[in-house]
N, C-alpha and C positions, 0 to 999 in steps of 0.2 A: 502493501502498498505505500504510495507517496504520500511525502511527509506531510504538504498543506492539508491532503485529503484527511489523514490521520487527524490534524489539528481542529480541521472542521469539524468531523465528528465528536469529538472532545467536548469542543467547543456547544457542540447541541444537545449530547449527552448531559453537559451539566448545565444546561438554559431549562431544558428540561426538569431535571430533576429537583432544582432550588427553585422553580418559577415560582412568584408569589401570585396567588390568589386574590391579591389587592388588584390586578392587571385589567380583575373585570369585575362591569358594575354589577347591582341588581340587575337577575333578568325580567326584561319585557315579555308579558303572555297574551297575545291575542289572537281572539278567537277569528275563524274565515268564517265565512258566509255570514254574515249577520241578516241577509236580508234573503235564505234560501239558496240551499246547493242546484247547482244550475245542472246537475247528473246528479243522480239520485241512485241507493241499492235495494237491497230489500233489507233493509235497519231503517229505512225513511221510520219517524214517526217514535221509534223508542227511545229511552233514553240511555245515552254513553252511558256505558259499563265495561272498561278493557279488560272484566277477566270473562268477558262474553266477547272478544275481539271487536267491542262497536266503542269504535276512537272519536272523541271531539276534534273535528279539522282544526289545524291551530299552529301557530308557528311560537316558539319562548325564542328571545333577539338577547343574544350577550353580547354587548361592545364593550370594544377595549375601552378601560380608564383613561389609559395615558394616550400615547403616540396614534395616530388612526390613521395607515395609510390610504383611503377610500373604498378598500377592500371587502369584500364578503364571500362569504359561504354557506347558501342554503344547502342541509345535512338530511338525506332521505335514509331515518334508518331502513334496516333490511329485518326479515323475520319472514318471507316466505308468501307474503301477500296473505299470509293467515294473523301475524301479530307484528309488533313492532319492540328491537330492541332496542331501545331510543336512549338506552347509560351509557354501555357503553361503545354504543355504537351514533352515540348524539352528544346528549350534554356532557358528557367525560372528555369531549375534544375542548369545548368551549375557553382552557386556558391555554393550551396549547396557540389556537390560530390568536385569540385575544393578544398571546404575549410577544406576535408578529405583529399587531396594530389590524387584524382583521378580524373583524365586527363574524361572528358565527350567529345562524339561523337555523335553529332544527325545528324539522314539520312531523307533525303527527300527523299523516292521511290516513283515510278510509279505507277498509281493505274493501275490493272487489263486491263482494256478497251479490255475484250476479247482474255487474253491471261493468265490465274489463276496463271502460271509460274515468270511470269513479275517481282513481288514486295521480291521474296524470292530471283532471281538471284540479285536482286539490295542489297540485308543486303548479300548475300554472297561477292560481288563485295565490295562493302563496310567493310566487315570485313578483304577482300585481302589487300585494302589497308592501311587500322591501320597497320596491322600486314606489311604490306614491311616496313612501316616508324616505327614501334617501337621504334628501335635505338633511330632515329632520334630525336622523342618525349619523350626518356627518360618514356619508355612502355614495360613492359615483356609481350611479345607476349601469353602467355602460364594464364597468368590473365586477359582476356579483356573475359565482361560478355555481356549478350544482357538482355535488359529492353525496353517494350512494355505496353501502353497503350491500352484497350480497343479492336479495330480491329489490332492497333501496339502489341498487346497482344496474339494476335493470331499469326499474324508474327513472331513475335519474339518464341512464342513455338513452331512456325513450324520450326522455324531455330532449336531452342534446341530439337529437336525432329527427325531432316530429314538431317543435317548440313554433307558437305562431310567432312571425317575425319580428314584432315589437318588444316577445320577450325572453330574445336568442341570450343563451348565456355566454358569457365571455372565456371559461374555462367549463371543464367535468373533469372530478375525481372520482375516480371507481374502484375499490377494496374489494377484491375477489368476488367481481360482479357476476348476475345472472346475466347472459345477453341476448344467448338464443331460444327460439322455443323452436327448433328443430331437434324432436326427436329422439335422437342422437348423442344430444350433448346437453341439453337442456337440465334447468331441474324441477323434476317435473312435479311436485310440489307447487311451487311458486305457478307452471304453467298451466295445471289445472286450476289454483286457487282463481291466477289470469284472467284466463281464455276459457276454461271448463275442460272436459275429457276426452270432446270429440270434437274439436272447432275445425273450423270448414279451412283452405291454404290459404286462403286470402288473409285470413286471421293471423295466421301463424307468421306467414311473412311480414306484415305491418307490423308485429312484433319484436321479430326475429332480425337485432337492430344492428347488426356487420350490415345488413343486403339495405340498410335506411343511410347509411354513410354519403355523402357527398361531400363537395371543395368545400363548402359551408359551413360545417360541423365542426361545432368548436376543437382546441387541441385538449390535447387527453393527459393526465397522468392513469397509470393504473398499476396498480399493485396486489400479488394475491403469493401462496403457497404452491409448491410444485406437488406436495402430498395434501393438495387437497381435493377427499373424495366426496364431498357434498355437491361443489357446481366444479364441473370439469374444466380442466385447465382449459381448453380448447375453446371456452367462451368469449376468453381476455386473449387468445392468441388472435382468434377471426376477425376482434373488434381491432385490434391494432394493427391487423395487416387489410382492414380495410380501410382503417382511418390512414395507412401507411401509402397507398396506392392511391389515394386522391390527394398528398403531397398537404395531409392536414397535422402540423407537430404535434407527436405523440412519442411518451417514455411511457417501455414497460419493464416491469422489475419484478422480477419470481426469485421468492424466497426457497432456500433448499427445502424448511420446514415450516411448523403452524398450523397446518390442516384448515379447518373453515372456522370462520365467524370470531377472528382474535381481537378485530375492534382495536379499544385504548389499553384491553387487556396487560397485565404487569406479565404474564405467564408467558407473551409472544417473546421469543426469542430474540428478535429481528425490530424488536418494537422502534429503538432508537434508530438505529439505520435508514428504516424506512419515514419515520418522522424527519429526520436529514436529507434524506431523498428528496422528500414531498417540499422541505420550506426553501431548497436549493433552486426547484424546479421552479415553487412560485417567485422567486427573486430572479428568475431569469427573464419575466417578458411583465 
């Protein structure tokens, strides 16, 4: 390892080991769709109950206490389109991003429950709300990225390849993402929960995001483990290749161990490495 790279890794490791939680303000909670959602699922009319996987669509906003770069990241936690792991794949990342002067917005999105359009509609609404409050929160409306883990990575990459023009994300960060609905490589539970057990080919192609990449797709950072047996590595590799073929800047990081779902967990051996690589990437543009 080159000396300067070693120094960088040591500095970042120290930063995240000693980061002051005072760098993060008291979070702001905002419910989405106060006048009713445009897309509804089978839970319509039922009270929100996270034990029943009925989530109140909402965002929690973590703003840096000190220096602000104007950049923001909207996180879509994973959970197989069945639940939401919004702790280690959401809130736990607040100090990491805020210490870099980046605002973090964690999205609680609704499960499909019979309507595949529901999760994406919640992401779009979250992005609209963030852009509407950008001036108030010290965020540049043209520097808001999307991030997701596992099935949340599928949702993030869906947004990055299907976004309304006015909501285009500036970049995408995907950790061990589901990308494809191709039965040969998909995560079957995520596919069934999103588009059903017997979806038509048009719907499969629509949500196979490696097929939806074009020259306007935002740049990407992708990280996963080689021994991920929950979501096949081919998801990330196919997506990276599609980005590369369309000359979209992309960075792919495959770590030798870690399995699936490590998020912010201390048990992930390469946690400091991936955080250092991501911080370097975010500083590159």
